[in-house]
N, CA, C and O atoms as a GROMACS GRO file, in nm:
protein
  404
    1MET      N    1   1.371  -0.981   1.255
    1MET     CA    2   1.365  -1.002   1.111
    1MET      C    3   1.227  -1.055   1.073
    1MET      O    4   1.166  -1.132   1.147
    2MET      N    5   1.181  -1.014   0.960
    2MET     CA    6   1.049  -1.051   0.914
    2MET      C    7   1.059  -1.173   0.822
    2MET      O    8   1.151  -1.183   0.740
    3ASP      N    9   0.966  -1.263   0.835
    3ASP     CA   10   0.969  -1.379   0.747
    3ASP      C   11   0.867  -1.363   0.634
    3ASP      O   12   0.792  -1.265   0.630
    4GLN      N   13   0.867  -1.458   0.546
    4GLN     CA   14   0.782  -1.454   0.427
    4GLN      C   15   0.634  -1.451   0.464
    4GLN      O   16   0.555  -1.382   0.399
    5PHE      N   17   0.596  -1.523   0.568
    5PHE     CA   18   0.456  -1.529   0.609
    5PHE      C   19   0.406  -1.392   0.655
    5PHE      O   20   0.296  -1.351   0.619
    6ASP      N   21   0.487  -1.322   0.735
    6ASP     CA   22   0.447  -1.189   0.782
    6ASP      C   23   0.430  -1.092   0.666
    6ASP      O   24   0.335  -1.014   0.663
    7MET      N   25   0.522  -1.097   0.573
    7MET     CA   26   0.515  -1.007   0.457
    7MET      C   27   0.391  -1.037   0.372
    7MET      O   28   0.324  -0.945   0.325
    8GLU      N   29   0.362  -1.164   0.353
    8GLU     CA   30   0.242  -1.203   0.276
    8GLU      C   31   0.115  -1.153   0.344
    8GLU      O   32   0.024  -1.102   0.278
    9ARG      N   33   0.110  -1.168   0.475
    9ARG     CA   34  -0.009  -1.124   0.549
    9ARG      C   35  -0.028  -0.973   0.538
    9ARG      O   36  -0.139  -0.925   0.516
   10ARG      N   37   0.080  -0.899   0.551
   10ARG     CA   38   0.073  -0.753   0.538
   10ARG      C   39   0.035  -0.712   0.396
   10ARG      O   40  -0.043  -0.620   0.376
   11ARG      N   41   0.092  -0.781   0.299
   11ARG     CA   42   0.062  -0.751   0.159
   11ARG      C   43  -0.086  -0.772   0.132
   11ARG      O   44  -0.149  -0.689   0.066
   12GLU      N   45  -0.142  -0.880   0.181
   12GLU     CA   46  -0.285  -0.908   0.160
   12GLU      C   47  -0.372  -0.803   0.228
   12GLU      O   48  -0.474  -0.763   0.173
   13LYS      N   49  -0.334  -0.758   0.347
   13LYS     CA   50  -0.412  -0.655   0.415
   13LYS      C   51  -0.411  -0.524   0.338
   13LYS      O   52  -0.514  -0.458   0.324
   14LEU      N   53  -0.293  -0.487   0.287
   14LEU     CA   54  -0.284  -0.362   0.211
   14LEU      C   55  -0.361  -0.371   0.079
   14LEU      O   56  -0.427  -0.276   0.039
   15LEU      N   57  -0.351  -0.485   0.013
   15LEU     CA   58  -0.427  -0.501  -0.112
   15LEU      C   59  -0.577  -0.497  -0.086
   15LEU      O   60  -0.653  -0.444  -0.167
   16LYS      N   61  -0.620  -0.553   0.028
   16LYS     CA   62  -0.762  -0.549   0.063
   16LYS      C   63  -0.806  -0.405   0.090
   16LYS      O   64  -0.915  -0.365   0.048
   17LEU      N   65  -0.722  -0.327   0.159
   17LEU     CA   66  -0.756  -0.187   0.185
   17LEU      C   67  -0.760  -0.106   0.056
   17LEU      O   68  -0.846  -0.020   0.039
   18LEU      N   69  -0.665  -0.132  -0.035
   18LEU     CA   70  -0.667  -0.063  -0.164
   18LEU      C   71  -0.795  -0.094  -0.240
   18LEU      O   72  -0.853  -0.007  -0.305
   19ARG      N   73  -0.838  -0.219  -0.233
   19ARG     CA   74  -0.959  -0.262  -0.303
   19ARG      C   75  -1.084  -0.197  -0.242
   19ARG      O   76  -1.172  -0.150  -0.313
   20GLU      N   77  -1.090  -0.196  -0.108
   20GLU     CA   78  -1.209  -0.142  -0.041
   20GLU      C   79  -1.217   0.011  -0.050
   20GLU      O   80  -1.324   0.065  -0.077
   21LYS      N   81  -1.107   0.078  -0.028
   21LYS     CA   82  -1.109   0.223  -0.016
   21LYS      C   83  -1.093   0.297  -0.148
   21LYS      O   84  -1.154   0.402  -0.169
   22LEU      N   85  -1.012   0.242  -0.239
   22LEU     CA   86  -0.987   0.312  -0.365
   22LEU      C   87  -1.040   0.238  -0.487
   22LEU      O   88  -1.036   0.291  -0.598
   23GLY      N   89  -1.089   0.117  -0.468
   23GLY     CA   90  -1.141   0.040  -0.581
   23GLY      C   91  -1.034  -0.012  -0.674
   23GLY      O   92  -1.060  -0.032  -0.793
   24ILE      N   93  -0.914  -0.035  -0.623
   24ILE     CA   94  -0.802  -0.080  -0.705
   24ILE      C   95  -0.784  -0.229  -0.685
   24ILE      O   96  -0.759  -0.276  -0.574
   25LYS      N   97  -0.797  -0.303  -0.794
   25LYS     CA   98  -0.778  -0.447  -0.789
   25LYS      C   99  -0.642  -0.478  -0.850
   25LYS      O  100  -0.620  -0.456  -0.969
   26ALA      N  101  -0.552  -0.529  -0.767
   26ALA     CA  102  -0.416  -0.558  -0.813
   26ALA      C  103  -0.367  -0.686  -0.746
   26ALA      O  104  -0.415  -0.723  -0.639
   27GLN      N  105  -0.272  -0.752  -0.810
   27GLN     CA  106  -0.213  -0.873  -0.755
   27GLN      C  107  -0.089  -0.846  -0.671
   27GLN      O  108  -0.056  -0.922  -0.581
   28THR      N  109  -0.019  -0.735  -0.701
   28THR     CA  110   0.103  -0.701  -0.629
   28THR      C  111   0.091  -0.560  -0.572
   28THR      O  112   0.010  -0.479  -0.618
   29LEU      N  113   0.173  -0.533  -0.473
   29LEU     CA  114   0.174  -0.399  -0.415
   29LEU      C  115   0.225  -0.297  -0.516
   29LEU      O  116   0.175  -0.184  -0.521
   30GLU      N  117   0.322  -0.335  -0.595
   30GLU     CA  118   0.376  -0.242  -0.693
   30GLU      C  119   0.268  -0.193  -0.790
   30GLU      O  120   0.254  -0.073  -0.813
   31ARG      N  121   0.193  -0.285  -0.844
   31ARG     CA  122   0.087  -0.249  -0.938
   31ARG      C  123  -0.025  -0.171  -0.868
   31ARG      O  124  -0.080  -0.077  -0.925
   32GLY      N  125  -0.059  -0.210  -0.746
   32GLY     CA  126  -0.165  -0.142  -0.673
   32GLY      C  127  -0.131   0.003  -0.642
   32GLY      O  128  -0.213   0.092  -0.661
   33PHE      N  129  -0.009   0.025  -0.594
   33PHE     CA  130   0.030   0.162  -0.562
   33PHE      C  131   0.056   0.245  -0.687
   33PHE      O  132   0.038   0.366  -0.686
   34ARG      N  133   0.096   0.180  -0.794
   34ARG     CA  134   0.113   0.254  -0.920
   34ARG      C  135  -0.022   0.300  -0.971
   34ARG      O  136  -0.036   0.412  -1.022
   35ARG      N  137  -0.124   0.215  -0.958
   35ARG     CA  138  -0.258   0.253  -1.002
   35ARG      C  139  -0.319   0.361  -0.912
   35ARG      O  140  -0.395   0.445  -0.958
   36ALA      N  141  -0.284   0.357  -0.785
   36ALA     CA  142  -0.335   0.460  -0.693
   36ALA      C  143  -0.276   0.595  -0.729
   36ALA      O  144  -0.346   0.697  -0.721
   37GLY      N  145  -0.152   0.598  -0.768
   37GLY     CA  146  -0.087   0.719  -0.818
   37GLY      C  147  -0.107   0.840  -0.729
   37GLY      O  148  -0.077   0.836  -0.610
   38ARG      N  149  -0.155   0.946  -0.787
   38ARG     CA  150  -0.167   1.073  -0.716
   38ARG      C  151  -0.288   1.081  -0.624
   38ARG      O  152  -0.311   1.184  -0.561
   39ARG      N  153  -0.364   0.975  -0.616
   39ARG     CA  154  -0.471   0.974  -0.517
   39ARG      C  155  -0.416   0.960  -0.376
   39ARG      O  156  -0.486   0.984  -0.278
   40LEU      N  157  -0.289   0.921  -0.367
   40LEU     CA  158  -0.222   0.911  -0.238
   40LEU      C  159  -0.124   1.027  -0.224
   40LEU      O  160  -0.062   1.067  -0.323
   41PRO      N  161  -0.108   1.082  -0.105
   41PRO     CA  162  -0.012   1.191  -0.084
   41PRO      C  163   0.132   1.143  -0.109
   41PRO      O  164   0.161   1.023  -0.104
   42ARG      N  165   0.219   1.238  -0.135
   42ARG     CA  166   0.358   1.205  -0.168
   42ARG      C  167   0.425   1.127  -0.055
   42ARG      O  168   0.500   1.033  -0.082
   43SER      N  169   0.400   1.163   0.069
   43SER     CA  170   0.464   1.094   0.181
   43SER      C  171   0.419   0.948   0.188
   43SER      O  172   0.498   0.860   0.222
   44ILE      N  173   0.294   0.922   0.157
   44ILE     CA  174   0.244   0.786   0.158
   44ILE      C  175   0.302   0.708   0.040
   44ILE      O  176   0.335   0.590   0.055
   45ARG      N  177   0.317   0.772  -0.074
   45ARG     CA  178   0.380   0.705  -0.189
   45ARG      C  179   0.524   0.669  -0.158
   45ARG      O  180   0.572   0.564  -0.200
   46ARG      N  181   0.594   0.756  -0.084
   46ARG     CA  182   0.732   0.728  -0.045
   46ARG      C  183   0.739   0.605   0.047
   46ARG      O  184   0.826   0.520   0.032
   47GLU      N  185   0.648   0.599   0.142
   47GLU     CA  186   0.643   0.484   0.232
   47GLU      C  187   0.601   0.357   0.157
   47GLU      O  188   0.649   0.247   0.188
   48ALA      N  189   0.514   0.372   0.059
   48ALA     CA  190   0.472   0.257  -0.021
   48ALA      C  191   0.589   0.202  -0.102
   48ALA      O  192   0.596   0.082  -0.127
   49ALA      N  193   0.680   0.289  -0.143
   49ALA     CA  194   0.798   0.243  -0.218
   49ALA      C  195   0.885   0.152  -0.131
   49ALA      O  196   0.946   0.058  -0.182
   50VAL      N  197   0.890   0.178  -0.001
   50VAL     CA  198   0.964   0.092   0.091
   50VAL      C  199   0.899  -0.046   0.094
   50VAL      O  200   0.969  -0.148   0.094
   51LEU      N  201   0.767  -0.050   0.097
   51LEU     CA  202   0.695  -0.177   0.099
   51LEU      C  203   0.713  -0.254  -0.031
   51LEU      O  204   0.729  -0.376  -0.030
   52VAL      N  205   0.710  -0.184  -0.142
   52VAL     CA  206   0.727  -0.249  -0.273
   52VAL      C  207   0.866  -0.309  -0.285
   52VAL      O  208   0.883  -0.421  -0.333
   53ARG      N  209   0.966  -0.233  -0.240
   53ARG     CA  210   1.103  -0.284  -0.245
   53ARG      C  211   1.119  -0.406  -0.156
   53ARG      O  212   1.185  -0.502  -0.194
   54ALA      N  213   1.058  -0.403  -0.038
   54ALA     CA  214   1.065  -0.518   0.053
   54ALA      C  215   0.997  -0.639  -0.007
   54ALA      O  216   1.041  -0.752   0.013
   55GLU      N  217   0.887  -0.616  -0.080
   55GLU     CA  218   0.817  -0.728  -0.143
   55GLU      C  219   0.906  -0.796  -0.246
   55GLU      O  220   0.907  -0.919  -0.256
   56THR      N  221   0.980  -0.719  -0.324
   56THR     CA  222   1.067  -0.779  -0.425
   56THR      C  223   1.189  -0.846  -0.360
   56THR      O  224   1.233  -0.951  -0.407
   57LEU      N  225   1.243  -0.786  -0.255
   57LEU     CA  226   1.358  -0.847  -0.188
   57LEU      C  227   1.320  -0.974  -0.114
   57LEU      O  228   1.402  -1.066  -0.102
   58MET      N  229   1.199  -0.980  -0.064
   58MET     CA  230   1.155  -1.096   0.013
   58MET      C  231   1.148  -1.222  -0.074
   58MET      O  232   1.153  -1.333  -0.022
   59ALA      N  233   1.137  -1.205  -0.203
   59ALA     CA  234   1.127  -1.320  -0.293
   59ALA      C  235   1.260  -1.395  -0.303
   59ALA      O  236   1.262  -1.512  -0.343
   60HIS      N  237   1.370  -1.331  -0.268
   60HIS     CA  238   1.501  -1.393  -0.277
   60HIS      C  239   1.554  -1.418  -0.136
   60HIS      O  240   1.559  -1.325  -0.055
   61PRO      N  241   1.595  -1.541  -0.105
   61PRO     CA  242   1.635  -1.572   0.033
   61PRO      C  243   1.753  -1.490   0.085
   61PRO      O  244   1.750  -1.445   0.200
   62LYS      N  245   1.856  -1.469   0.004
   62LYS     CA  246   1.972  -1.394   0.053
   62LYS      C  247   1.948  -1.244   0.054
   62LYS      O  248   1.996  -1.174   0.142
   63LEU      N  249   1.873  -1.195  -0.043
   63LEU     CA  250   1.844  -1.052  -0.048
   63LEU      C  251   1.745  -1.010   0.060
   63LEU      O  252   1.740  -0.893   0.098
   64SER      N  253   1.668  -1.104   0.111
   64SER     CA  254   1.569  -1.069   0.213
   64SER      C  255   1.637  -1.024   0.342
   64SER      O  256   1.572  -0.962   0.426
   65ARG      N  257   1.764  -1.053   0.359
   65ARG     CA  258   1.837  -1.007   0.477
   65ARG      C  259   1.863  -0.857   0.474
   65ARG      O  260   1.895  -0.798   0.576
   66GLN      N  261   1.850  -0.796   0.358
   66GLN     CA  262   1.875  -0.653   0.345
   66GLN      C  263   1.757  -0.567   0.390
   66GLN      O  264   1.771  -0.445   0.401
   67ILE      N  265   1.646  -0.628   0.416
   67ILE     CA  266   1.525  -0.554   0.454
   67ILE      C  267   1.541  -0.498   0.595
   67ILE      O  268   1.575  -0.571   0.688
   68ASP      N  269   1.516  -0.369   0.609
   68ASP     CA  270   1.520  -0.303   0.739
   68ASP      C  271   1.383  -0.320   0.805
   68ASP      O  272   1.284  -0.262   0.761
   69GLY      N  273   1.379  -0.400   0.910
   69GLY     CA  274   1.253  -0.432   0.976
   69GLY      C  275   1.183  -0.312   1.036
   69GLY      O  276   1.060  -0.300   1.027
   70ALA      N  277   1.259  -0.222   1.097
   70ALA     CA  278   1.198  -0.104   1.160
   70ALA      C  279   1.138  -0.012   1.055
   70ALA      O  280   1.028   0.041   1.074
   71ALA      N  281   1.209   0.009   0.946
   71ALA     CA  282   1.157   0.094   0.838
   71ALA      C  283   1.034   0.031   0.774
   71ALA      O  284   0.940   0.101   0.737
   72LEU      N  285   1.036  -0.100   0.762
   72LEU     CA  286   0.922  -0.170   0.703
   72LEU      C  287   0.799  -0.160   0.793
   72LEU      O  288   0.688  -0.138   0.745
   73ASP      N  289   0.819  -0.176   0.923
   73ASP     CA  290   0.708  -0.163   1.017
   73ASP      C  291   0.649  -0.023   1.014
   73ASP      O  292   0.527  -0.006   1.013
   74ARG      N  293   0.737   0.078   1.012
   74ARG     CA  294   0.691   0.217   1.009
   74ARG      C  295   0.615   0.246   0.880
   74ARG      O  296   0.511   0.312   0.881
   75ALA      N  297   0.667   0.196   0.768
   75ALA     CA  298   0.601   0.219   0.639
   75ALA      C  299   0.464   0.151   0.636
   75ALA      O  300   0.367   0.210   0.590
   76TYR      N  301   0.457   0.029   0.684
   76TYR     CA  302   0.329  -0.043   0.684
   76TYR      C  303   0.227   0.029   0.771
   76TYR      O  304   0.112   0.048   0.731
   77ASP      N  305   0.269   0.070   0.891
   77ASP     CA  306   0.176   0.139   0.981
   77ASP      C  307   0.126   0.269   0.921
   77ASP      O  308   0.008   0.302   0.932
   78THR      N  309   0.216   0.345   0.857
   78THR     CA  310   0.178   0.473   0.798
   78THR      C  311   0.079   0.454   0.684
   78THR      O  312  -0.023   0.523   0.678
   79VAL      N  313   0.110   0.362   0.594
   79VAL     CA  314   0.024   0.340   0.477
   79VAL      C  315  -0.111   0.282   0.520
   79VAL      O  316  -0.216   0.326   0.472
   80ALA      N  317  -0.110   0.185   0.610
   80ALA     CA  318  -0.236   0.124   0.654
   80ALA      C  319  -0.323   0.226   0.727
   80ALA      O  320  -0.445   0.228   0.708
   81LYS      N  321  -0.262   0.310   0.810
   81LYS     CA  322  -0.338   0.412   0.882
   81LYS      C  323  -0.404   0.510   0.785
   81LYS      O  324  -0.520   0.548   0.802
   82HIS      N  325  -0.329   0.549   0.682
   82HIS     CA  326  -0.385   0.642   0.585
   82HIS      C  327  -0.499   0.578   0.505
   82HIS      O  328  -0.603   0.640   0.484
   83LEU      N  329  -0.480   0.454   0.462
   83LEU     CA  330  -0.584   0.387   0.384
   83LEU      C  331  -0.710   0.362   0.466
   83LEU      O  332  -0.821   0.371   0.414
   84LYS      N  333  -0.693   0.331   0.595
   84LYS     CA  334  -0.810   0.310   0.680
   84LYS      C  335  -0.887   0.439   0.702
   84LYS      O  336  -1.009   0.436   0.724
   85ALA      N  337  -0.819   0.553   0.696
   85ALA     CA  338  -0.884   0.682   0.721
   85ALA      C  339  -0.962   0.734   0.601
   85ALA      O  340  -1.039   0.829   0.614
   86ILE      N  341  -0.944   0.674   0.484
   86ILE     CA  342  -1.014   0.720   0.365
   86ILE      C  343  -1.161   0.681   0.374
   86ILE      O  344  -1.195   0.566   0.401
   87ASP      N  345  -1.249   0.778   0.350
   87ASP     CA  346  -1.392   0.753   0.348
   87ASP      C  347  -1.433   0.730   0.203
   87ASP      O  348  -1.440   0.824   0.124
   88ALA      N  349  -1.460   0.605   0.167
   88ALA     CA  350  -1.488   0.568   0.028
   88ALA      C  351  -1.615   0.636  -0.023
   88ALA      O  352  -1.619   0.679  -0.138
   89ALA      N  353  -1.718   0.646   0.060
   89ALA     CA  354  -1.843   0.708   0.016
   89ALA      C  355  -1.824   0.857  -0.012
   89ALA      O  356  -1.877   0.910  -0.110
   90ASP      N  357  -1.749   0.924   0.073
   90ASP     CA  358  -1.723   1.066   0.053
   90ASP      C  359  -1.639   1.089  -0.073
   90ASP      O  360  -1.663   1.185  -0.146
   91ALA      N  361  -1.541   1.003  -0.097
   91ALA     CA  362  -1.459   1.016  -0.217
   91ALA      C  363  -1.543   0.995  -0.344
   91ALA      O  364  -1.527   1.065  -0.443
   92ARG      N  365  -1.632   0.898  -0.337
   92ARG     CA  366  -1.721   0.870  -0.451
   92ARG      C  367  -1.812   0.989  -0.478
   92ARG      O  368  -1.832   1.028  -0.593
   93LEU      N  369  -1.866   1.047  -0.373
   93LEU     CA  370  -1.952   1.164  -0.387
   93LEU      C  371  -1.874   1.282  -0.443
   93LEU      O  372  -1.925   1.357  -0.527
   94GLY      N  373  -1.751   1.300  -0.398
   94GLY     CA  374  -1.667   1.408  -0.449
   94GLY      C  375  -1.638   1.393  -0.597
   94GLY      O  376  -1.638   1.492  -0.670
   95ARG      N  377  -1.614   1.272  -0.642
   95ARG     CA  378  -1.591   1.248  -0.786
   95ARG      C  379  -1.716   1.277  -0.866
   95ARG      O  380  -1.708   1.336  -0.974
   96ILE      N  381  -1.830   1.237  -0.815
   96ILE     CA  382  -1.956   1.262  -0.886
   96ILE      C  383  -1.983   1.413  -0.896
   96ILE      O  384  -2.022   1.462  -1.002
   97LEU      N  385  -1.962   1.483  -0.787
   97LEU     CA  386  -1.985   1.627  -0.787
   97LEU      C  387  -1.887   1.701  -0.877
   97LEU      O  388  -1.924   1.800  -0.940
   98SER      N  389  -1.764   1.655  -0.883
   98SER     CA  390  -1.666   1.725  -0.969
   98SER      C  391  -1.698   1.702  -1.116
   98SER      O  392  -1.676   1.790  -1.199
   99VAL      N  393  -1.749   1.585  -1.149
   99VAL     CA  394  -1.787   1.557  -1.289
   99VAL      C  395  -1.909   1.639  -1.328
   99VAL      O  396  -1.914   1.696  -1.437
  100THR      N  397  -2.008   1.643  -1.239
  100THR     CA  398  -2.130   1.716  -1.273
  100THR      C  399  -2.110   1.868  -1.266
  100THR      O  400  -2.185   1.944  -1.328
  101GLY      N  401  -2.009   1.911  -1.191
  101GLY     CA  402  -1.985   2.054  -1.177
  101GLY      C  403  -1.917   2.105  -1.299
  101GLY      O  404  -1.888   2.224  -1.308
   0.00000   0.00000   0.00000
């Protein structure tokens, strides 16, 4: 079972990756992934929904028991791996070229 500290640490890492790779400044995972929107593939958005739900359930002591640890670990690994693979400079260049084109 995951405790509040582990979830907070993972949340901070994902928010840092969103800020570095996509330029999204958000206080919660829900807002961050909503702002990322279609810049993320559908499968990653689906996994992000698992993380967002876990973040809201973790705030309540009895509801936090409903969190599936294995699914949460898989979702975190998938989303973090995808965000780490994003090349921010290449994405920035692509946006510039599409605007000028």
